[in-house]
N, C-alpha and C positions, 0 to 999 in steps of 0.2 A: 218691249223687254222687261221681264221682271226685275224688280229692283234687287231681289235676294240673288237672282242668278247673275246679275251685272254689277253688284254692289262696288266691286273694286275695278271694273273695267270702265274707266271714266274716259270718254272721248272728248276732244276739243269742242266746245260749244261755240255756237254764234250767237249774236245778241244784236239789239239795236244801239247798242253802246260800242262802237267799233273798236275802241282800244283795248277792250277785254279779250278780243280775239288773238292778241299777241302773246297770251299766256297758255301754252299747252297744259292740259290737265291730266294727260295719260300717265298714270304711275309707271308704265312700262317704256315710256319714251326716255331713253337714257341720256338724250341731248338736252338735259334739263338746263344747262348753262345758256340755252337760247332764251330760256325764260328768266332764269335767275342768275344774273351775272354779278358784277361788282358794283353796279350803282343802285340807287334806291328805286328807280323807276319800275324795274321788273317785280320787285317785291310789292310795291304800292299797287300795281296792276293786278296781282295775285290777290291781295287782300280786298280790293274792289270787287273781284268776282265773288268773294264770300258774302259781301253785303248784297250783291246783285241777286242772290239766291231768293231774297225776300220778294223780289218784285218781277222775276223773270216770267215770260209767257211762253218760253220755249217748251216744246212737247216731244223733243227727241227721245226721251226716256219714259214718257207718260203715255198710257193708253187711254186717252180722254177724247171727248168730242169738241171741246172748247179750249183752247190755250189760255184764254183770258180768264176763264172761270177757274182754271188750275193754278193761277198765281197764288202764292202762299198766303199773303195778307188777306186777299178776298176769300180763299177756301177756309182758312181758319176763322174768319169773320162769319161766314155762312154756317159753320157747324156750331159756333158760340151763340149766334144770335137767333137764327130761324127756328132752331130747335127749342126756343123759349117763348116767353111772353113779349119780348121785346120787338120782334119782327117776324114777318111772313112775307114770302115771295110769290109772286103771282105766275110764274113761268111753269104752268102745268105739264109742258111737254118735257121738262127736264126731270128725268128720274130722281135725282138727288133732291130736287125741291119737294116733291110730295113725301118723300121719306122723312127729311128733317122738319118739314112743317108739321108733320102729325106725329113725330117720334115713332114711326113704323119702319124704321131701317132694320135690316137683317144683315146676314153675313154676305150677301150679295153685294158686289162692288159697286159703289157709287162715285160719281166724279169728285165730289166734294171732299169726303174723308179720304178717298184714295190719293187725291193730291196733297193733302196735308201730310199723310204718311211718306209718300215719296219724296216731297220737297224738302221736309225736315231731315229725313236720313240720307238723302242725297247731298244736301248741304253739309251734313257732318262728315260725309265721305271726303268732300272737297276740302274741308278743314283740316282733316287728319293728313291728307296729302300735303297740304300747305305747310303743316307743322314738321312733318317728316323731311321736307326739302329745305327747310330754314333752320335747322339745328346750328348750334355753334360750330360742330365739326364741319358741316356743310359750307357755312361761312367762311370758315378758316381755309378749306380746300379751295375755294374761289378766290382768296385774296381779298375778301371784303374788308374795308377799312373799319377801324373801331367806331367811327362816327356813324357810318351807315349801319353797322352791326347793332348799335345801340338803337337806332330807329326800327330795324328789324325785330328787335326783342319787343318794342311798344306794339308792332303790328301782330306779333304772335300772341300777345296778351289779349288784343281785341278779338283775334280769331278764337281764342278759348272762350271768351265771354259769348261770342255768337254761337259756338258749339253748345254752351250751356243753355242759352236761350232756345235753340232748336230742340234740344233734348228735353227741355221743360215742356215744349208743346207736345212733343211726342208722347211723353209719359201722361201728361194731362188727359190727352185725347184716347190713347191706347194702352196705357199702363205698361206691361211688359213688352219691350220691343228690342230688335237686334241692337246690341251693345258694343261699339268699336271705338277705339282710341287710336292715336298715332303709333301706339306700341303693340296693337293687336296683330297677329299674322295676317298677311293678304296675299291674294293670287287668284288666279282663274278659278282653281279648284277648292278655294277656301270660303266656306260659308260663315257669316256671322252668327254667334251664339246668342240666344236670347236673354238679356238682362232683366232682372226683376225690377218692379217700379221703384222699390226702396233702394235697390242697389244703384240704379241710375241717379236717383235723387241724391243720394250721399255723394257720388262722384261729382254731381254738379255743384252740390254745396261745399265740398272740399275745394273744388276749383275756384269758385267764386270768393270763398274765404281766403285763399291764398292770394288771389288778385286784390282783394281788398287790403290785405295786411302788407302788401309790398308797395311802398311808396313810389318805387321806380317803374312798376309794371304798367299801369294804365294812365292814360293822360289824366290831368286833373279835372275835377268835376267842373262842367260848363266850359271846357276848353276845346272840345273837339266836334261840335256838332256839323253834321248829323251823325257822325261815327260815334261809337261808345266810348265812355270815359268812367271814371271812378265813381260818379253818380250812378250811372247805368248799372254798375256792378251791385252797388247796395240796393237799387230799386228791385233788380231781380232777386236778390237774396230775400228781401222783405216779402215779396210776393210768394216766393216758394216756402219761406217759414209760415206764412199765412195758412198754406194749404198743406203743411207738413202731415197733418193728422190724416188727411185723406190719401196721401200718398205713401205713408208709412205706418199709420195708426198711432203715431207718437206726436203729440202736439208740441210746437215750438214758438209758444207766444212771447216768452221772454226774448228770445232771438229776434222775433219779428218787431217788437218795440224797440230794442236796441238798434237794429238796422234803420229804422224810421228816425230815431233820434241822431244817428250819424248824418243822415241826409239833411236834417233840420240845420245842421252846422255848416253846410257846403254852400249857402249863398243863394239857393233857389227861392223863388216867390211866386205866389199866385198871380196870373195874369189878371189885372183888374176887370177886364172885360172878357167874360166867359166865351162869348161868340167868336172873339178874335182868335180863340185857340185852334179854331177849325175853318179859318178862312184862307183864301188862296195865297196870301202872303204870310202865313204863319211861321214859315221857316226864316223869313227875313225880318219879322217883327220882333224886336228885342223883348218886348213884354210877354209875348207869347212863348219865346225861347226859353225865358227865365223859368218857365214851369215845366219844361220838358227834360227828362232824364235820359230819354232814348226815343228816336223817331226814325221813320223811314221817309226819306225825301223822295218826293215826286215832282217831276217837271214836265209841263205840257209840251216842251220843245225837245227835251234831251233824255228823259227817261220814260218814254211813252209806255204805257201799261193799261190793259183793259181791265186790271184788277184794282186793288187798293182803294184810293180816294176817287179815282175815275169811276169805278163801280158805285161807290156810296153817293155820288152826285147824279150820274146819268141814270142809274137804275131806280133813283128816288123820285123822279118826275116822269110824266107821260109826254110823248111827242107833241101832244096838243096843248101842254101847258105854256103856251106862249103869251106873253103879255104885249100890249102895244100901248105907246104913249106918243102924243104929238108934241114936237118941240119946234121952237121958232129957229130958223137958220137964215143967213143973209139972202138965200134964195127963196125965202118963204117957209111955210110950215112943211114939216117932214115927220113921217111915221116911223117911229123906232120899234122894232120887234125884239124881244130878248126873253131869255128864260129867267126864272126868279133865283137860280143859284149859280149864275155865271158860267154856264157852259152853253154848247150850241146844239144840244139834243136831249132826248129823253127815251130810256128804254122801257119804262113802265114795269118795274120789276118789284122792288122791295118797299115796304111800308109798315107802320104801326098799327096794331089793333087799337080801336077807340078804347077799349076796356083798360088797356094799359095806361093810355093818356089820362083817362078820367081818374084812375086809381092813384096815380103818382103826382100828377099836376093839378088835379082838382079844377080842369077847365070848365067854363061856363058859357053860355050864350053863343054856342057854335052855329053859324050861319053859312051854310054850305054853298050859298049862291055868291055872297060877296067875299067869303073866304075869312071873314072876321070871326075871332073869338076871344074869350077873356081868360087871362091866366096871370097870377101875380108872381110865380116864380120865372125869372128870365130864361131859364133852361127849358121852359115849357112853351115858349114863344117862337121855336124854330119849326113849327109845323105848317104845312100848306094843305088847305082844305078846300079850295075853290073848285067847284065842280065835282067833288067828292060825294059818295055816300057814306054814312056813319058806320054801319055795321057790315061785317064780314059774314054774317050768318047766310049760309047757303051761296056765299060769294067769295071763298077763300081765293079763288084763282080770277077774281076780277079786280084788277089793279086799282080801279077808282073808288073801290070800297075799302075804306081804312083811311088813316092819316099819313100823308106823305111827310118824311122827315128831311128837313134841310138843314140839319146840323152841320154837315160838310158842305160848305158854300165856298165856290171858287171865287166870289167877289172879294177884292181885298178889303181889309178892316178900314172902317171910316168911309167907305164908298157904298152907294146904293146900287142895285141891280140896273137901274136906269142909266146911272153915270158910267157903268162897266159895259153897257150893251154893245158898243162897237168893238170892243176887244173880246167880248164873250163869244162872238160870232165866229171867231177864229180858233175857240178852244174846243178841240176835240178830244182833249184829255184834261186831267186835272193838275193843277200847280199845288195842291194842298198836301202838306207833309202829314203823315199818320203818326200820331203820338202812341207809341208802344208803352211807355212808362212816363207818367207825369206826377206832379207834386200833389195835385188833387187826390189821386188814388193813394198815394202815400199817407195823406191825412185819414183817409178812410181805413187803411190797413191799420194805422197806429190806433185809431178809435176801437177798432174790433180786438186788437191785441189788448189794449188796456181794459176793455170791458170783461174779456176772458180772464183777466187777471185780477178782477175785482177792483179795478182803480179808474173808473170811467171819468171821475173828475179831472183827472190829469189831460185827457184828450178832448175834453169838451170845448176848450177854446178853439181848437182846430175845426170842429164841426160847426161852431158859430161864424168863423171866418168864411167857410163855404156858403153858408146860409145868407151872410151879409153880401157876398159877392152875387149871389142868385137874386137879391131882393126878397128873399123868403123869411118868415118867421124864424127866429133863432130858437134852438131847443134849449130848454131849461135843464134837460137830462136826457138819456137815451137809453134804449136797449136793442135787443137783436131785431125786433121788427123795425125800428127806426132805421138801423143799418141797411136792412134788406130794401127799404123804401129810399134811402139816401142814395145808396149805390146805383140804384136804377135811375134816379134823376141825374146824378153827377157822371156817371159813366155810360149812359145810354149809347149804344151803337159803337161802343169802342172796344167790343169784342171780349167782355169779361162775364157775361150773364150765366152762361151754362156752367162755368166753374163756380161761380157764386153760389148758385142754387144747389150744386151738388155738395158743396162744403157745408151749408146749412141743412142738408138732408131734405130739401124739398123739390128736388128736380124731378123725381119720379113719382112722388106720393099723391094720393086723391085729396090731400089735405091743402094743397096749394094748386089751384086749377086756374088755366087760362084758355082762350079759344082754341080749339083744335088740339089741345094737349092730348097725347096718347091715342089719337085715332081721329076718325072723319067726324066725330060729334063736336058741334059748336060749343056745347057745355064744357067739353074737357073731361078727362079721366086720368086716373093714375095708370103707370105702365111698370113693366118689370125693372127691378133695380139693376140688373146686369147691363142695362143700356146706359148706365153712367159712363161706361167705356164703348168706344165703337169697335167693330170687329176689325182684325187685321185683315189686309187684302188677301184674297184667295190665290191671286197669282204668287204671292210671296211664300204663303204656307205650302203650296204645291211644289214650288221650286226649292224650298229649304226645309230639309227634313228636321231641322232642330227646333223649328218653330211651333208653339202650341197656340191655338186659337183661344181668344178670351171666353170665359165661362159664359154659357147661355147660347152662344152661337154654334152652329154645326161645324164640327172639325172636318175639314176635307181630308181626303186620303192623301198621304205624302207619297 
């Protein structure tokens, strides 16, 4: 079903989390008291469904071949990373892979961009429905107590934050998209009108600023993990201010700087061990959680998804990447087999070009037989190269050519893969929470804002703190080139790269090349600037006569 044709016809969805099924999501279901009565539980279940939109594999309303690939975190990661110098995928049979690897996508629908479009706008529909059904008037009609009503007000604030986050993804990837709120007209014959990028940006900023200013709206910073709180609001504001000039042509560096400074006063702290931020127990590790402003929780037993960090662990290794170790047991010697990143298999999909690793981490003495190499920066010690070939030249779709990235590692912090081996064999999914906003990113936003405001000295201590944690040389000063490089090191594989390169004006140009940029040539080449936005799905444009395709792509007949 086209999203435009069915944008307001929301069927009840099923999921692997059974308690979500108790909340009917059809806005035409007049028996809404079955979902939202007088106690807190129904409202909390409705809110849970909104968070679940980030990790669902359900394909009821998506025309895709693989539900796991259509999970929002995985799909957005794919368009952000494999379209840049940070990652390439070896799955040549998947059409989206070839298009993103080489920046050769067209208006033809591909699963990755289509999934981002549908998941974000579908999630916004659910949020609008939740907000319509939880107004003060609705609560009063149901006889909801003041105590429960106060909690529902907090749930509504979280929902508004989630809507702003989903709209940010949509405008970042597609520009002008269908724009609807809880106050928009809706019905089977009502099609959503297209909002401009600047219009939707302003709406999101206004919403977030209102949530930030209202002390009773969002939960206090660091009090609501893994759900959103006041720190999440300021984190998203900082990121949107950072990219304001791209979205609206008007920079907002002062606002970005001020938002970061608000966050600095909220009690967050850098995790002393960078690697622990991405380990299997990061959601339970208080030092890692101290750095997270907003994260999506994954659990191998209870929130099973083939996207998110399951994708980032399983797809980063090959099925043959099995290690063996002999251990002494009371019964004698026993051979343990295990994977290097705490899961029980490998899909052989995503890896990093050697050229990226060399440029940003200055690796030396790579031995592809032993798997050893030298790197001073701790952030560059998360690669796996045993049995690999260095270059992707003429081998873009050969997984063992390139460097495997084990940044997302399901082994709990403080443990080795060998020690975790007996547990890892049971792990068909990941336990690693995916950090959507963390303090390390805020430090880098602050540095960029200060640089643009001709005040780099103010932010320099924060960059030095990142370098100290990484065991890298501390900068004596910095410029844009340093930030391009440091964001590559600090935020590698966290879904930022495409947006960063666009903000710096180098995503499409021939002045900044990487392997297979802009085509099938290993040397890389520039490509048309219009591809800083993806095409809107043809099915939506065909179904909704109010939508215009992005410039550069072929406009389908309506």
